[in-house]
N, C-alpha and C positions, 0 to 999 in steps of 0.2 A: 665194399665187399671184397674178401680175399678168399675166393673159392679154392678148395683143395681137390686135386684130381683123384687122390686115393684116400680111402678111409683108413686103411691099415697098410703099413709097409714092413717087410721083414728084412733083417740083416742077419746072416747066419753063415757058418762054415759048411763045406760040402759034407762033412761026416755026419751032420745033423739034418741033411736034406729029407730023409724019410719021415722024420717026426714033423718037421715044418710043413712038408707037403700035405700031411693029414690035417694039420691045424688049418692050413690055407683052404683046403677043400671044405671044411666045416664052415669057415667064415664066408666062403663063396656061396654056400647055401643060404646064409642069412642075407647077404647083399648080392654081389655078382662077382665074377672073376675080374671084371674091369675095375672093381673097387679095391682089389687087393693087389699090392705090389709084391708079387712072387714071380720069379723069372719064367716059370713054365706057363704062366697065364699070359705072358707078354713076350713070347719068344722072338717074334719078328722085330719088335722094338728093341730088344736087347742085342740084336745082331748089328752092332755098329762099332766103328773103329775107335771112337772116343768114349767108350762105355765107362772108363775109369773117371772121367769128368762128368759124364751125363748122369750116372747113378747117384752120386752124392747130391747133385742138384735136385733130383727127384725127392730125396729125403728132406733136404732143407726147405724147399719151396712148395712142394706139391703133395705132401703126405700129412694126414691129420694126426696119426699116431704111429710111431716107429717102434716096432717090437724087435729088440736086440736079443739074439739068442747066443749067449756067450758060452764058449767051451774052451778047454785048454788051448793056449796059443792063438786065440781068436784074433787079437789085435796084431799079431806078428805075421799073419798070412797076407798075401799080396792084396786080394780083393777086399777081404773084411777089414784089413788095415786102412785102406782108402775110405771105406764106408765109415769106420769108426772116427776118422779124422773129422768128417762132416757132422757126425752125430755128436761128438764131443764138443764141437763148435756150438751146437744148439744148447747143450747143457751149460756151457760157459756164458752164454747170452741169456741165461735165466729162462730157457724154454723147457724146463724140467718136465712139465706136464705133457710135452709132445713125445717123450721118450719113456718106454716101458722096458726096464732091465730084467731079463730072464737068464737063467744059466743052468748048465749041467756040471756035475762034479765039483760044485762050489768054486768054479773057475773065477779068476779075477781079471781085471783089465786095467791098463795104465790110465791115469788121469782122473780116477775117482777117489773120493774120500773112503776111508775104511768103514765109515758108517753108511755107505750107500746100500739101499735096499734092493733085493732081487727076489723074483719069483723062482723058487727052486723047482726045476722041471723033472728031476730024477724020478720022482714018485707020482708024476702027473700023466694022465692020458691026454691024447690030443683034444678030446672033447672038454676036459677040465681046463686045459690051457686056453682053449678058445673062449670058454665061459669067462675066465679072468680077463682076457683081452677085451671082450665085449663090455664087461662091467667097467673097466678103466675108460674105454671110449665114451660110454654114457656119462660117467662122472665128469670127464673133461668137458662134455657138452652141456653140463648143468642139468642133466636128466637123472631120474632115479637109476640106480646101478643095474636094476633088472630090466631096463627099458628094451634091450635087444634079446631078452630071454623069454621063453626057453629056446634052446637050439632047435632048428628045424631038422627033421630026419631026412634021409636020402630020398624017401618016397614022397615027402612033401613037395607040393607044387607051389613055389613061391615066385613072386614076380621077378626076382633077381635071376632065376634060371630060365624062366619062360620068355624073357624078353632081353633084347639088347638094351642096356640101360646104363649109359655112361655119363650121367649127370654129375657135375662137380659138386663138392660139398659146399654148403653155405652156412654162415653162422645162424644161430637160432633166429627164427623169423617172427616178426611182430607186426600186427596191423594189416592194412591193405585189404580188409575184408570185402569191400565193395568192388575193388579191382579184380580180386580173385573170383568173385561171383560172376563178373562180366566175362572173364576169360573162360571160366567153366562153361558158360552158356555158349560161347563161340566155338568151343571144342566139342560140344555135344554133337554126335553124329547126325541128329535130325536137322541141325543148322547147316545151311548150304554154303556158308562162308568158308574160306580157306583157313581162317584163323585170325590172329590179332598182331598188329604192329604196336609194340610198346615204345612210345616215343617220349622223350624228355631230356632235360639237361643232364650233364654228367653228375655222378654222385647220388642220384635219386634212388638207386636200387632197382634198375630195370632188369638186370640179369638175375638178381635174386628173386624178383617177382616171377619171372618166366620159369625159373627152376622150381620154385615153390608150387606154382600152378601145375607144373608137370607132375610133381610128387603127389599132388592131390587128385589126379585123374583116377577114376574108378578102375579097379583091377579088370583086365581084359578089354578095356576100351581101345588100347593100342597094343600091338604085338611088340613094337620097338619104340623106344624113346631115345632119340639121338641128339646129342649136343655138339654143335660145331661153332667155334668162335673165331672171329677175325680180330680179336683183341690182341694188340701188340705189346701192351705193358699193363701192369697192375700195381696198385699202391697198397702197401701194408703199413703197420705202425712204424716199422723201421725204415721205410722209404720205398722208392719206386724200383720195379724190376722189369727188365725186358723179358718177354716171353718168346722162347725159341723152341721149336719142335712140337708145339701144341696148337699152332694157329695156322689159318689159311689166309692168303693174301689177296685173292681176287675171286671173281665169280666162278671161273672154271675150276680153280683149286677147290672151291667149296663143293662143287658137283663131284669132283674126284673123291673128296673125303667122304661124302655121303655114300657114294658107290662102294667104297672100300668097307664102310661100316655095315652095309647090308650084304656083304659077301659077293659083290659084283665088281672086283677090281678091273676086269677087262674093259668096262665102260670107259675108264680113264684113258684107254688107248684108242678110242674111236675118234672120228673126225669131230672137230669142235662144233660144227654145225649140227651134228647128229646127237651130241652128248646129252642135251636136256631131254630130247624125245626118248632116248633109250633109258635114261634114268627114271623118267616118269612111268614108263612101261614096267620097269623092274620094281618100282614102288607099289604098283597097283595091288598085288596080293599081300603086301606086307603090313598094312594098317600102321603106318609110321607117324609118330609125332616128332616133327623136326623143331629143334630150338636153335635158331641161327642168330648168333650174338654179335653185337658191336659192329653193325653193318656200316656205320659212318666211316669206318676205315677204308671201305671200298670207294672206287671212283663213282661219279654220278652215273656213268653208263652201266657199270657193273651192278649198282644198286637197282637200276631200272630193270636190267635183265633178270636179276634174282627175284624181284617182285613179280615179274611176268611168269617166272617159273613156279612160284608158290601158288599163284592164282590158278594154275592148271593142274594142281595136285589131284590125283585120282580120288574117288570116293573112299572114305575111311581113313584118309590121310589128312593131317592138319599141320599147321606151322605156327610157331611163335617167333616173331622177329623182334630184335631190340636195336634201337638206333637213336643217336642224338639228333639225327637229321631226318626230316620227314620223307617218307616214301609212299607212293601209291595213293589210294583213295581215303578220304576222311572217314568213310563208313567203317573201315577196318582199323581205325586208329584208337588207341588208348593213351591219352596224355598223362604221364605220371608226374604228379606234383609232390610237394613236400610231405613227409611222413607226419601223421597227426601227433599231437603232443603226448597223448596217453601211450601210444605205441613207442614213441621215442624214449619215454621214461622207463617203460618195460625193458627196452633194449639196454639202456644205461644200467638198470638194476642187474641185468644178466651179466654185463661186463664187470660190474662191481663185485660179483661173486669171486672173480679171479684177480681183482685189482684192489688191494687194501686202501690205497689213497683215494680211489674213486668211491669206495665204500664209505669213507668219512664225509663225503660231500652232502650238503643239504639239498632238499628237493628244489628250493628256490634257485640254488646255483645250477642245478641240472636244467631247470626251465630256461634260465638265462643262456645256458650253453645251447639249448635247442633253438632259441630265438637267434642267437648270434651265428649259428651255422645254417640258417634258412631251412631247418628241418631236413637237411640232406644226410641220409644214413651214412654215407661214406665219410663225410667230414666229421659227423658226430662221433663215429667209432674211432676215427683217426685222432681227434683231439683227446678223447677219453683215453686212448691207448698211449698217449704221450706221458701220462702220469707215471712217475717212476723212471722216466727216461731223461738223461741229461740233467738239466736244471729244473725240470717241470715237476713241482710238488703240488700245485693247485691247478684248478681249472683256469684261473686267470693266467697263470704261467703258460699253460698249454695254448690258450687263445693268443697270447702275445707271440708265442713261437710260431703259431699259424701265420701271423702277419709277416714274419721274417724267416720263414722256413727256407732251408737251402734248396738248390735246384734239384737235387736228387731225392728230395723228400718234401715236395711242395704240393699239397692237395689242390690248391687254387690253380696252379699251372696245369696239373693233371686233369682237372675238370674243364677249365675254360681255355687253356692255351690254344687248342686247335680251332677255337671259334674266331680268334682275332682276325685272321685273314678272310673270314667269311662275312664280316660286317660290311654293309654298304657305307658310303660316306655319310649318308643321312643317319643311319643307325649309330655310327661312331660319334657324330655330333650330339645326338640325343643322349647317348650314354654319358658323354662328357658333361653335359648339362645336369643330368640327374645325380651325378656324384656329389653335388653341392647341397642336396636336399635330403632330409631324413623323414619328412612328412609328405603325403601325397600332393602333387603339384598339377595344376590345370595345364591342359595341352597348350593353350595360348602362351603361357609363361615359358614353358619348355621350348616352344618354337622361337620365341624372342631371344632366349638365351643361346639357343643352338644356331641362331641366325638362319632359320629355315622358314619357308612358308608353312602356315599352320597345317595345311592338308598333307604336306610332305612329312612333317613331324608326326602327325597322327598315324600315317601309314607305317612309318618306322616303328612307332611305339606298339602298334598292333602286332607287327612281325616279331618284335622282341618279346611281347607278352606271350605269343604262341610258343616261343622257345623257353618260356618260364624264366626269363631274365629280368623282367619288370612285372610289377603287380598292379593291375588296374583296379579301380573301384567298380562298383556294380554297374554304373552308367558308362564306364570306360571314358570318363572325361578327366580323371585325375590318375596319375601314375606314380609309383614309387620304385626305385631301384632296390633290388634285394641286397642286403648288407654284404654278403660274400662277393657278389658281382661288383659292388662299389669298391671294396678293398682291392680286388684283383685289377679292375680297370685303372684305378689310380696308379697302381704299381706298373702295369703293363703299358699304359699310354699316357705317361706324365705330360707329354707335349700337348696332347688334346685337352687334358684337364687344365693345364696352365693357360692355354689360349682361351678356353671358356671362362676361366677365372678373370681374365682381363676384361672380357665383355661384361661379365657379371658386375665387377667392381665399378667400371666406368658408368654403366647404366644406373646402378644403385646410387652412385655419387650424384649424378645429375638429378635423379628423382628427389634425393634428400635435400639438396641445396635449393631446388626450385620450389619445393613444397613444404619445407621445414621452417625452423626458427619460430616466429610468432604469426605465421601466415595461417591463421586458424581456418580461413575459408578454403585453404588448399589441403588441409589435413585429410579429407576424404580421399583425395587422389593418392596420397602416400599410403593411407590405410589399405586401399584396394590393391596397391602394388606391393604391400609388405611381404607376401610370400616369396618374392624374388629379391627383396631388399635385405631381409634378415640373414640369408646365407652369405651375404657379402661382408657382414660385420667381422668375421675372423680374418678376412683379407685386409680390411682396413687396420685391424689391430696388428697385423704383421707388416704393414706398409709404413710409409713415411709418417712421422709423428705429427707434422703440421697438418696433413690431410686428415688424420685420425681426429685431432682436436677440433677441427672444423666440423667434421661429421657429428661429433658428440654435442657441440654447441647447437647445431641445427636440429638434432633429434630430441633434446632433453624435454622440450615442451610437448612435442608430439607424443613421446612415450608416456609422459605424465597424463596428458589429457585422454589418451586412449586406454589407460589402465594397464599399460605394459610395464609394470613396476619391476618385475624380475629382470627384464631386459635392460631397463634403465640402470638398475643397481649393478648388474654384471658388466655392462659396457663401461660404466663410470669407473668401476674398480680396476678393470684391466687397463683402461686408458690412463688412469692415474699412475699405475706402475710403469706404463710405457713412457709417460712424460718424465717421471723421475729418472728413468734409465738414460734419457738424453739430456738431463739437466734443465728441463722446462718446468720449474717449480711453480710458476704462476698458473699454468694450465693444470698442473697436478692439484693445486688448491681448488680450482673450480670443479674438477672432477670429484674431489672428495666432498665438496659442498653439495653437489648434485646428488651424490650417492646418499648423503645424510637425510635427504627428504623422504626416501623410501621407508626407512624404519620409523620416521615420524608418522607417515600415513598408516603405519601398522602398529602404532602405539608402543614402540620399543625405545624407551628413553635412553637407556645406557648406550645403545648403538648410535643414537643421534649424537650424544656427547662425544663418543669416540671419533666420529666423523668430523665433528666441529674442531676437535683438537688437531686432527690430521690436516684439515684445511688451514687452520691458523699456523701450524708449523711450516707447511709448504709456503704460505704467503710471507711468513717471516723470513724464510730463506731467500725468497725472491725480492725482499725489500718492497713489498706491495704497500699501497696507500690506504687512505681512510675508507674507501669503498669496500675493499676486500676485508678490512678489519671489521667493518659493520656486518658483513654477511656471516663471518665466523661467529661473532657475538650473537647474531640472530639465531643461529643453530643452537647455541647454548641456551638461549632464552626459551626456545620451544621445548628443549629437553627438560628444563626446570618446570615448565608448565605441565608436561606430561607426568612429572613426578609430584605435581600439585604443590610445588614450592613456589607459590604465587608471588611473594615479595621478591624473590630472586629473579623470577621471570619479568616482573614489572620493571625492576632495576635494569635488567639487561636490555629490554626493549627501549627504555628511555635513553640509554647510552647509544643504541643503534640509531634512534631518531636524531639525536644531536649530531652524530657523525654524518648522516645523510644531509641534514640541513646545513652542515658546514660546507657541503659541496654545492647544494642548490636548495632554495626555499621551497620550490614546487618541483617534484620529480616522482617517478615511479617508486624509487626507494623510499621517499618520504611517505607515500600512500601506504606502502606495505608495512613500514614501521609503525605508523599510526594504527593500522588494522591489527597488527600483532599485539600492540599495547592494549587496545580496547578488548581484544580477545582474552588476555590475561586478567584484565580488570573485571570482565564479566564472570570469569571462572572464580574470581576471588569474592564475588558478591557485590562489587561496587558498580551497580547498573547505571547510575547517573554518569559516572566517569566514562564507562564503556560507550554509552550512547553518544556522549560528546565527542569522543575520539573516532568512533565509527563515522559520524556525520562529517567530521573534518577530513577523514581519509577518503570518503566518497567524493567530497568536493574536489580534493586534489586529483583523484583518479579521473574525474570528468574533465578537469582543466587540462590535463596532459594526455587526454584521449587513451587512457589505459583501460580498454574494454574488459579485459580479464579481471582487473581489479574492481571495476564497477559491478561485475557479476558476483564475485565472491563477497564483497563488502555488503551489497544489498541482501544477499542470503544470510550473512551474519546478523544484520539488523532484524531480519525476520525471526531468526532463532532467539534473539534478545527479547523481541516482543512476546514470543511464546513463553519465555521464562517469566516475563512480567505478567503473564496471563491476559495479555491484550490480544485476544483471539482475532478480532477483525483486522487489526494492524498486521498481525503475523500473516494472515491469509493474503492481504494486499501486497505486502513486501515479498512473500514467497512467490506469488503469481508474477510479480515484476521480475524477480531474480531468475525464475526457471527458464524463460526464453533467452535471457542473457547468457546463462550457463550453457544452454544448448548451442548457442551461436559460437561460443568460443571452444566448445567441444570437450570440456573437462567433465568426464563421467562422474567423478566423485562429487563435484559441485551439483550436477544434475540430481544425483541420488539424495544429497543433503536437502536441496530445495523441495524434492518430492516428499520426503518424510515429514519435513516441517509443515508443508502445505496440508498433508494428510491429517496430522494432529490438529492443526488449526481448524480444519473443516469438521473433524469429528467432535471437537469440543464446542462447536456451534450447532450441533445437531444435524450435520450434513455428512455423516459417515459414508453414505453411499457414494457421494462425490469424491471422498478422500480415498476410498478403497483402491481404485486403479493406480493412484499415485504411490500409495504405500507398497503395492505389489511391485511396481516398477523400481522403487528404491531397493527393495530386498533383492530383486534380480540383479541389479547393477552391482550392489555391494558384495553379494555372494561371488560374483565373477571376479571382482577386484581383490577380494580377500581383505577388505578394509575393516578396522576395528569398530566402525560405525554400524556394524550389522545389527547389534542389539537395539540401537535406537530405531532402526528401520523396522525390525521385527516388533518392537513395542508399538510403533505406529500402526502396523498391520493388525496386531491383536486388538488394539483399541477400535479400529474401524470395523473389524469383523464382529466384535462384541456389540457394538452400537448400531450395526447395519440393520435397517428395517425399522429402527425406532425413531427415525427422523421424520 
């Protein structure tokens, strides 16, 4: 939020004071004198040595609409010349909407194009001029131009003249209906509470919520509404600005400011020990609503004293406090979390009214912006506001700029920077651990990675959750780091992130090596630990090639058996590129070969052929032997099979078989080659040849203790029996294959055996027995994304149709 102190500011020469004074009085009847920057409304403030510097700052930073009243020699006069320099700077920076040009006698001013438009005042009354100003203000705010009309008469009693009302301007407000309702209830005179503390992380819109709640209080509920801020800086689209002259720095200064605003400046001269008591007594008849903003800037002692002060407010007085740090009792607390999506989209739509580049963006892009900014209104507005600045032409440009924003225009530093020193060592370690995860993680895994006892990690996580820095699940057993916090923490504490990364990588490496390769019985251990293993993969990819290739070799079967095909493909492809980069062409070939199996499982023949060619090219460069050539040809063979070019597939598999037999008469390679050959023969309709080669493959697999091969070859024999309509044999073989597949952990083999068994049972009049197997097959294949889904669904339909008829 970028609140403006003044709705309207005037720049004029002294010879036009009489006219401007009348216009200012009309505007003050609509708002208040505090809302209009006209020197006679702020005489005490204008009595300063450096007014020539101070006044232009008020125009540039703290005024919503600047009304320039030009007359002959306006820019040549000492004071208006200084003012025009600041105003012209706004125009040069494309803030045309902030400036309304008016003139007498068709006067001109240096620095404007001849086509500049003016309101001609020579024939206007003060009321007519005020009407035009109010129309322009409403248009700037995206409201109907008559929003502030008609003008109030001098006899009208409006809130602006009946109360002291110094609320800063806020952008159009969206959402937060539940929070506004709760605040309204707390401010109701019948409630005995002192008010509400609005707590939450930076950028959530605490100040805007407090101001909006004050604006919505019923007329007459409070005689005075006073805003006092301890904010020391603010962030706009163009960067961060230090606030001077408008803030208070401690508890006593805030009491002094309140005393001055209620017309009791002498209280500030009293003894410090008496000041709170005297101010409370002075507030008693005033019915004041105090909005005390950004109290995290105070020391802990000052925050405590201020909380004790507001708890003792006299009847009829209330307070709204805002702070990033918790103060006082939880019963008075309103924790402000992210803006809801619909309100965020309304906010962006309003900004788009004045930003053509944002107006071009699609709703999906705006939703992604909402998600990437954690629903923080400040960051949302800042990112949207970058469109049209510098090199930012799209929301992606603006989000990239967010991650590398300069020190004087960095929303993440603005929001989170003051929190770094407040984190305990345990909270720092937990944050470092969470930067590696994008999905919710269990407390026990976070504790292991943070090198903390689980109870200490849980306490730290709950504290961080209370500060809206991490997001717990409903049971508070899994936690996620908010994206903006992750980006900031990686940048601000790289040493903590790096130290955590070393622990993550070493722990994951040990788990992979101990439980990977073909250790099927250990796969459940690795599967349970996978949430903390997967985040280490980018670290392996960035580390030494030798270690990376070892990790890939250890994981390939695990990823296949557990259905993590996307992870297998991504890891293999990236590891292939890493191997090529260091000249390790042999391992590059193996990574390409492993990648090629994923499109095979998904029935993508052309992709399989492409990977086979890549593997063969790598192995040729590495001068590899017969074994590697056999595996490259095997990939080509299965691609031909997918294309239903069975003669080419059979020829390829026979070549593979001969290459493996040239190395050993009995081996895993020989068993696989025989199985592949039989599979192609079965698809071609040569069932006799297929059974012969399946049987030999099964024999070899048993001889060399190839348990995985025994499982899938037995399952293939079951499917062959099904095709030959030998239902009892198909059932027997499928029942034999299913536990073998379960033991080795390959989910696609389990699903295959299930649907074969389901069909065999259904065709023997035992559909009721086959139904659970068919359902299990569909569930597994749906999760895997396998092309066998239609086979499984066909088995399920057959069982459902025949159910009850057995």
